[in-house]
One Martini backbone bead per residue (centre of mass of N, CA, C, O) as a GRO file, in nm:
protein
  323
    1MET     BB    1   0.120  -4.748   0.202
    2SER     BB    2  -0.042  -4.618  -0.071
    3SER     BB    3   0.098  -4.446  -0.393
    4THR     BB    4  -0.023  -4.501  -0.691
    5LYS     BB    5  -0.164  -4.204  -0.739
    6PHE     BB    6   0.135  -4.112  -0.724
    7ASN     BB    7   0.430  -3.952  -0.767
    8SER     BB    8   0.723  -4.096  -0.646
    9LYS     BB    9   0.925  -3.864  -0.776
   10SER     BB   10   0.818  -3.656  -0.610
   11PRO     BB   11   0.926  -3.440  -0.371
   12THR     BB   12   0.658  -3.412  -0.218
   13VAL     BB   13   0.592  -3.711  -0.181
   14LYS     BB   14   0.852  -3.788  -0.039
   15ARG     BB   15   0.812  -3.605   0.201
   16ILE     BB   16   0.542  -3.710   0.308
   17LEU     BB   17   0.629  -4.003   0.349
   18ARG     BB   18   0.858  -3.947   0.544
   19GLU     BB   19   0.685  -3.810   0.766
   20ALA     BB   20   0.488  -4.042   0.815
   21SER     BB   21   0.705  -4.246   0.906
   22GLU     BB   22   0.837  -4.085   1.136
   23LEU     BB   23   0.568  -4.058   1.309
   24SER     BB   24   0.534  -4.376   1.334
   25LEU     BB   25   0.826  -4.446   1.457
   26SER     BB   26   0.796  -4.154   1.641
   27PRO     BB   27   0.606  -4.133   1.882
   28SER     BB   28   0.365  -3.931   2.063
   29PRO     BB   29   0.174  -3.863   2.353
   30ASP     BB   30   0.063  -3.556   2.243
   31TYR     BB   31   0.064  -3.648   1.932
   32HIS     BB   32  -0.102  -3.678   1.601
   33ALA     BB   33  -0.027  -3.774   1.249
   34SER     BB   34  -0.209  -3.831   0.934
   35PRO     BB   35  -0.342  -3.945   0.670
   36ALA     BB   36  -0.678  -3.977   0.601
   37SER     BB   37  -0.582  -4.122   0.328
   38ASP     BB   38  -0.445  -4.313   0.066
   39SER     BB   39  -0.569  -4.107  -0.172
   40ASN     BB   40  -0.469  -3.854   0.023
   41LEU     BB   41  -0.169  -3.685   0.106
   42PHE     BB   42  -0.284  -3.367   0.147
   43GLU     BB   43  -0.469  -3.491   0.389
   44TRP     BB   44  -0.478  -3.429   0.729
   45HIS     BB   45  -0.478  -3.558   1.069
   46PHE     BB   46  -0.505  -3.425   1.399
   47THR     BB   47  -0.381  -3.491   1.745
   48LEU     BB   48  -0.392  -3.303   2.059
   49ARG     BB   49  -0.261  -3.185   2.346
   50GLY     BB   50  -0.284  -2.971   2.572
   51PRO     BB   51  -0.127  -2.742   2.732
   52PRO     BB   52   0.027  -2.706   3.004
   53SER     BB   53  -0.073  -2.493   3.237
   54SER     BB   54  -0.382  -2.472   3.123
   55PRO     BB   55  -0.710  -2.468   3.010
   56PHE     BB   56  -0.604  -2.717   2.799
   57ALA     BB   57  -0.480  -2.969   2.955
   58SER     BB   58  -0.754  -3.168   2.940
   59GLY     BB   59  -0.734  -3.158   2.635
   60ILE     BB   60  -0.852  -3.290   2.311
   61TYR     BB   61  -0.758  -3.228   1.970
   62HIS     BB   62  -0.898  -3.180   1.645
   63GLY     BB   63  -0.778  -3.184   1.295
   64ARG     BB   64  -0.678  -3.014   0.985
   65ILE     BB   65  -0.453  -3.077   0.705
   66VAL     BB   66  -0.324  -2.880   0.424
   67LEU     BB   67  -0.132  -2.947   0.151
   68PRO     BB   68   0.047  -2.827  -0.079
   69PRO     BB   69   0.182  -2.898  -0.388
   70THR     BB   70   0.468  -2.743  -0.283
   71TYR     BB   71   0.553  -2.909  -0.069
   72PRO     BB   72   0.772  -2.725   0.150
   73LEU     BB   73   0.762  -2.432   0.019
   74ARG     BB   74   0.487  -2.435   0.142
   75PRO     BB   75   0.256  -2.397   0.374
   76PRO     BB   76   0.030  -2.510   0.571
   77SER     BB   77  -0.307  -2.574   0.678
   78PHE     BB   78  -0.532  -2.494   0.953
   79ARG     BB   79  -0.795  -2.678   1.147
   80PHE     BB   80  -1.052  -2.701   1.382
   81LEU     BB   81  -1.295  -2.956   1.495
   82THR     BB   82  -1.264  -2.887   1.788
   83PRO     BB   83  -1.369  -2.736   2.052
   84SER     BB   84  -1.171  -2.472   2.243
   85GLY     BB   85  -1.191  -2.135   2.270
   86ARG     BB   86  -0.952  -2.035   2.055
   87PHE     BB   87  -1.082  -2.166   1.796
   88GLU     BB   88  -1.241  -2.196   1.528
   89THR     BB   89  -1.461  -2.403   1.374
   90ASN     BB   90  -1.376  -2.490   1.067
   91ARG     BB   91  -1.127  -2.274   1.043
   92GLU     BB   92  -0.890  -2.104   0.919
   93ILE     BB   93  -0.578  -2.026   1.049
   94CYS     BB   94  -0.349  -1.782   1.185
   95LEU     BB   95   0.001  -1.841   1.122
   96SER     BB   96   0.346  -1.873   1.096
   97ILE     BB   97   0.284  -2.186   0.973
   98SER     BB   98   0.098  -2.074   0.759
   99GLY     BB   99  -0.050  -1.957   0.462
  100HIS     BB  100  -0.059  -1.647   0.573
  101HIS     BB  101   0.276  -1.685   0.629
  102GLU     BB  102   0.515  -1.743   0.408
  103GLU     BB  103   0.766  -1.569   0.508
  104THR     BB  104   0.809  -1.762   0.784
  105TRP     BB  105   0.862  -2.007   0.628
  106GLN     BB  106   1.032  -2.333   0.643
  107PRO     BB  107   1.128  -2.619   0.477
  108ALA     BB  108   1.260  -2.766   0.732
  109TRP     BB  109   0.993  -2.787   0.823
  110GLY     BB  110   0.722  -2.974   0.974
  111ILE     BB  111   0.464  -3.125   1.116
  112ARG     BB  112   0.587  -3.161   1.392
  113THR     BB  113   0.663  -2.867   1.433
  114ALA     BB  114   0.375  -2.751   1.397
  115LEU     BB  115   0.246  -2.897   1.640
  116VAL     BB  116   0.424  -2.777   1.861
  117ALA     BB  117   0.351  -2.481   1.787
  118LEU     BB  118   0.041  -2.508   1.823
  119ARG     BB  119   0.041  -2.561   2.127
  120ALA     BB  120   0.180  -2.294   2.204
  121PHE     BB  121  -0.030  -2.101   2.060
  122MET     BB  122  -0.280  -2.153   2.253
  123GLU     BB  123  -0.163  -1.947   2.489
  124THR     BB  124  -0.235  -1.722   2.327
  125ASP     BB  125  -0.373  -1.440   2.212
  126ALA     BB  126  -0.577  -1.335   1.972
  127LYS     BB  127  -0.619  -1.036   1.881
  128GLY     BB  128  -0.780  -1.062   1.595
  129GLN     BB  129  -0.735  -1.330   1.486
  130LEU     BB  130  -0.760  -1.545   1.236
  131GLY     BB  131  -0.971  -1.782   1.394
  132GLY     BB  132  -1.002  -1.645   1.664
  133LEU     BB  133  -1.066  -1.660   2.028
  134ASP     BB  134  -1.233  -1.473   2.299
  135THR     BB  135  -1.229  -1.642   2.600
  136SER     BB  136  -1.288  -1.786   2.878
  137GLU     BB  137  -1.160  -2.010   3.095
  138ALA     BB  138  -1.419  -2.161   3.148
  139GLU     BB  139  -1.484  -2.228   2.854
  140ARG     BB  140  -1.220  -2.382   2.796
  141ARG     BB  141  -1.261  -2.599   3.014
  142ARG     BB  142  -1.522  -2.709   2.903
  143CYS     BB  143  -1.408  -2.796   2.626
  144ALA     BB  144  -1.190  -2.989   2.744
  145GLU     BB  145  -1.369  -3.199   2.891
  146GLY     BB  146  -1.531  -3.282   2.605
  147SER     BB  147  -1.293  -3.362   2.390
  148GLY     BB  148  -1.229  -3.669   2.425
  149SER     BB  149  -1.522  -3.773   2.302
  150TRP     BB  150  -1.454  -3.678   2.035
  151LYS     BB  151  -1.555  -3.777   1.697
  152CYS     BB  152  -1.431  -3.884   1.398
  153ALA     BB  153  -1.559  -3.975   1.093
  154THR     BB  154  -1.294  -4.049   0.943
  155CYS     BB  155  -1.135  -4.208   1.172
  156GLY     BB  156  -1.335  -4.356   1.398
  157LYS     BB  157  -1.230  -4.188   1.655
  158SER     BB  158  -1.140  -4.075   1.941
  159ASN     BB  159  -0.927  -3.868   2.099
  160ALA     BB  160  -0.852  -4.061   2.330
  161GLU     BB  161  -0.788  -4.312   2.159
  162ILE     BB  162  -0.557  -4.193   1.989
  163LEU     BB  163  -0.366  -4.114   2.231
  164GLN     BB  164  -0.351  -4.388   2.366
  165GLU     BB  165  -0.200  -4.523   2.125
  166CYS     BB  166   0.041  -4.332   2.131
  167ALA     BB  167   0.136  -4.390   2.417
  168GLU     BB  168   0.188  -4.693   2.380
  169ALA     BB  169   0.390  -4.664   2.141
  170ALA     BB  170   0.595  -4.496   2.299
  171ARG     BB  171   0.663  -4.706   2.521
  172GLU     BB  172   0.755  -4.929   2.335
  173LYS     BB  173   0.987  -4.768   2.203
  174GLU     BB  174   1.142  -4.725   2.466
  175GLY     BB  175   1.180  -5.030   2.528
  176GLU     BB  176   1.347  -5.095   2.274
  177ASN     BB  177   1.573  -4.869   2.339
  178GLY     BB  178   1.625  -4.859   2.656
  179GLU     BB  179   1.440  -4.632   2.786
  180GLY     BB  180   1.366  -4.516   3.103
  181SER     BB  181   1.321  -4.247   3.030
  182SER     BB  182   1.180  -3.985   2.930
  183ARG     BB  183   1.098  -3.772   2.707
  184PRO     BB  184   1.194  -3.498   2.571
  185ASP     BB  185   1.128  -3.188   2.542
  186GLU     BB  186   0.966  -3.004   2.309
  187VAL     BB  187   1.085  -2.730   2.119
  188VAL     BB  188   1.040  -2.437   2.001
  189PRO     BB  189   1.151  -2.266   1.768
  190LYS     BB  190   1.286  -1.959   1.757
  191GLU     BB  191   1.147  -1.860   1.495
  192LEU     BB  192   0.857  -1.918   1.598
  193SER     BB  193   0.858  -1.739   1.851
  194ILE     BB  194   0.895  -1.483   1.689
  195GLY     BB  195   0.644  -1.524   1.512
  196PHE     BB  196   0.437  -1.493   1.734
  197GLU     BB  197   0.509  -1.201   1.806
  198GLY     BB  198   0.475  -1.091   1.518
  199ASP     BB  199   0.172  -1.140   1.489
  200ILE     BB  200   0.079  -0.961   1.718
  201GLN     BB  201   0.224  -0.698   1.625
  202ARG     BB  202   0.091  -0.691   1.346
  203ASP     BB  203  -0.201  -0.673   1.435
  204ASN     BB  204  -0.154  -0.414   1.602
  205GLY     BB  205  -0.023  -0.240   1.379
  206GLU     BB  206  -0.266  -0.234   1.186
  207GLY     BB  207  -0.457  -0.087   1.382
  208LYS     BB  208  -0.275   0.165   1.423
  209ALA     BB  209  -0.249   0.248   1.128
  210GLU     BB  210  -0.556   0.302   1.086
  211SER     BB  211  -0.576   0.520   1.319
  212GLU     BB  212  -0.338   0.713   1.210
  213SER     BB  213  -0.408   0.781   0.913
  214PRO     BB  214  -0.624   1.009   0.954
  215THR     BB  215  -0.439   1.199   1.108
  216LYS     BB  216  -0.230   1.240   0.880
  217GLU     BB  217  -0.438   1.351   0.676
  218GLN     BB  218  -0.519   1.599   0.849
  219GLU     BB  219  -0.238   1.722   0.868
  220THR     BB  220  -0.196   1.751   0.570
  221SER     BB  221  -0.454   1.919   0.508
  222GLY     BB  222  -0.381   2.154   0.713
  223THR     BB  223  -0.096   2.237   0.572
  224ALA     BB  224  -0.153   2.290   0.273
  225PRO     BB  225  -0.277   2.582   0.261
  226ALA     BB  226  -0.032   2.730   0.378
  227THR     BB  227   0.164   2.655   0.153
  228THR     BB  228  -0.005   2.778  -0.076
  229THR     BB  229  -0.003   3.069   0.029
  230GLN     BB  230   0.312   3.103   0.018
  231THR     BB  231   0.349   3.025  -0.302
  232ASP     BB  232   0.129   3.244  -0.401
  233VAL     BB  233   0.341   3.441  -0.580
  234TYR     BB  234   0.330   3.709  -0.775
  235PRO     BB  235   0.452   3.887  -1.004
  236PRO     BB  236   0.510   4.178  -1.116
  237ALA     BB  237   0.372   4.401  -1.306
  238ARG     BB  238   0.387   4.529  -1.599
  239PRO     BB  239   0.409   4.805  -1.754
  240ALA     BB  240   0.212   4.992  -1.930
  241GLN     BB  241   0.187   4.985  -2.302
  242SER     BB  242   0.093   5.232  -2.517
  243VAL     BB  243  -0.020   5.313  -2.828
  244PRO     BB  244  -0.026   5.553  -3.029
  245GLN     BB  245  -0.274   5.725  -3.183
  246PRO     BB  246  -0.382   5.830  -3.473
  247THR     BB  247  -0.527   6.149  -3.593
  248GLY     BB  248  -0.437   6.094  -3.903
  249ALA     BB  249  -0.304   6.111  -4.223
  250VAL     BB  250  -0.139   6.331  -4.115
  251PRO     BB  251   0.153   6.396  -4.009
  252PRO     BB  252   0.316   6.497  -3.758
  253ASP     BB  253   0.497   6.707  -3.616
  254SER     BB  254   0.828   6.714  -3.542
  255SER     BB  255   0.806   6.875  -3.278
  256THR     BB  256   0.596   6.701  -3.139
  257THR     BB  257   0.753   6.432  -3.147
  258SER     BB  258   1.004   6.535  -2.991
  259ARG     BB  259   0.839   6.586  -2.725
  260ALA     BB  260   0.717   6.297  -2.678
  261GLU     BB  261   0.962   6.095  -2.670
  262PRO     BB  262   1.110   6.169  -2.406
  263ALA     BB  263   0.879   6.092  -2.220
  264ARG     BB  264   0.864   5.789  -2.303
  265ASP     BB  265   1.161   5.709  -2.251
  266LEU     BB  266   1.151   5.773  -1.948
  267ARG     BB  267   0.935   5.555  -1.878
  268LEU     BB  268   1.099   5.305  -1.988
  269ARG     BB  269   1.356   5.341  -1.801
  270ASN     BB  270   1.132   5.399  -1.554
  271PRO     BB  271   0.894   5.184  -1.453
  272THR     BB  272   0.864   5.239  -1.130
  273ALA     BB  273   0.740   5.528  -1.146
  274SER     BB  274   0.484   5.385  -1.240
  275THR     BB  275   0.180   5.314  -1.037
  276GLY     BB  276  -0.028   5.289  -1.233
  277THR     BB  277  -0.258   5.198  -1.443
  278THR     BB  278  -0.388   5.179  -1.751
  279THR     BB  279  -0.603   5.404  -1.702
  280ASN     BB  280  -0.381   5.621  -1.601
  281THR     BB  281  -0.169   5.626  -1.858
  282THR     BB  282  -0.342   5.697  -2.103
  283PRO     BB  283  -0.404   6.000  -2.051
  284GLN     BB  284  -0.108   6.096  -2.048
  285ILE     BB  285  -0.043   6.027  -2.345
  286ARG     BB  286  -0.264   6.205  -2.470
  287LEU     BB  287  -0.153   6.476  -2.360
  288GLN     BB  288   0.124   6.455  -2.523
  289GLN     BB  289  -0.062   6.472  -2.783
  290VAL     BB  290  -0.040   6.724  -2.988
  291PRO     BB  291  -0.231   6.881  -3.185
  292THR     BB  292  -0.269   6.991  -3.501
  293PRO     BB  293  -0.299   7.272  -3.646
  294ARG     BB  294  -0.517   7.398  -3.888
  295ASP     BB  295  -0.333   7.625  -4.014
  296GLU     BB  296  -0.093   7.446  -4.105
  297VAL     BB  297  -0.253   7.285  -4.310
  298THR     BB  298  -0.338   7.518  -4.492
  299VAL     BB  299  -0.056   7.603  -4.576
  300TRP     BB  300   0.023   7.331  -4.712
  301ILE     BB  301  -0.196   7.348  -4.930
  302ASP     BB  302  -0.122   7.615  -5.059
  303ARG     BB  303   0.161   7.537  -5.144
  304ALA     BB  304   0.082   7.307  -5.328
  305ILE     BB  305  -0.085   7.467  -5.525
  306ALA     BB  306   0.136   7.663  -5.609
  307GLY     BB  307   0.328   7.452  -5.724
  308VAL     BB  308   0.140   7.346  -5.948
  309LEU     BB  309   0.101   7.614  -6.097
  310VAL     BB  310   0.395   7.660  -6.169
  311CYS     BB  311   0.433   7.410  -6.334
  312LEU     BB  312   0.217   7.471  -6.550
  313ALA     BB  313   0.334   7.741  -6.648
  314PHE     BB  314   0.602   7.629  -6.740
  315MET     BB  315   0.493   7.424  -6.955
  316VAL     BB  316   0.342   7.627  -7.131
  317THR     BB  317   0.581   7.810  -7.198
  318LYS     BB  318   0.755   7.591  -7.333
  319VAL     BB  319   0.557   7.527  -7.564
  320LEU     BB  320   0.533   7.804  -7.692
  321LEU     BB  321   0.839   7.842  -7.754
  322ALA     BB  322   0.860   7.596  -7.942
  323VAL     BB  323   0.653   7.715  -8.160
   0.00000   0.00000   0.00000
C-alpha cells in the first residue's frame, strides 16, 4: 500500500497504516475493513456478517468509515450502504463509538474493536436513535436474504465474495499457525457495553426531560404568584404631619401658640394614636389654631401710634429748650 501522498511521520497516518496491516495479517471470517483506495487513508469500507441468533444472522452488510484527521483522539463515523432494516442507508449513525459521542470514545480502541461493537449494536432497539430504524423482524430477515449479493461500486465485489475471501484467509492463517481449533469469540469491551446501555438511557432520558420540563415550568409558574402575594407586605404608613399655615403677617399671640404646641407635641410622641388619614388630621390642626381677635390688633396699633407721638413731642420739646 502506497502512502506517498501522506506524511509518514504523522502519528495518525502511522496508526492507520498499523491497523490496516493488522487487519490484513489477522483476518476474521465475520468482518473485513480496509482503506477504500490508496490515495485516501481516511475513508475505509467495511463488510460484516450479521450477529448470530438474530434476524440479521444470514445477512452480510457493507458500509463506509470516515476517520477524522486527529484519529485516534477522535472517534470515526459509520454509515451503512446495504439496507439492513436496522440502520438508515447512507446516513451517519449515532453510536458510542462514533463521532456523535466523543466523550465515550477511547483512543486505545481501533477499527477492529469498532466493528465488533457494531455487530453487537445491531441487536439493540433503535428507540429514536439517529440513523436508526424500527422495523419488523420479517423486514429485517428479508433485507438479510438479499444482502449477500449487494455489490459495492468502489470495491467492485459483492458482500458474499468479500467475506468468502476473508474466511479463506482466516483458515489459511490458522493452518500456518498450527491452530486446529476455531478462533475464540471476540467480546465487546465492557466499556462499550456500558456505552450501549448509556446511549439508550440517554435517548430515553432526553425524551423524558422534554416531557417533564413543561410540567416543572407550570409548577413554578403556579407557585410564583402565591409567593409574590406573601412577600408583598408594605410597611405601615407614617402618620401625616402637616405644617400649620400662617394666618397673616402679624405673629400669633404667645398664649395661643402655647396652647397649640402641647397638643401637637402629644400627637408626635404618640403617632399610633392617630388612625385617620391626612384629610382627617388637617381639620383637627386647623381647629387648634385659634385666630387672633381683631380687638387685640387694634389695641396694639393704638399703642404704637401713641408711642410715636410721645417720641415726637419729646424731640420737639428738646429742640425748643435748646434754642
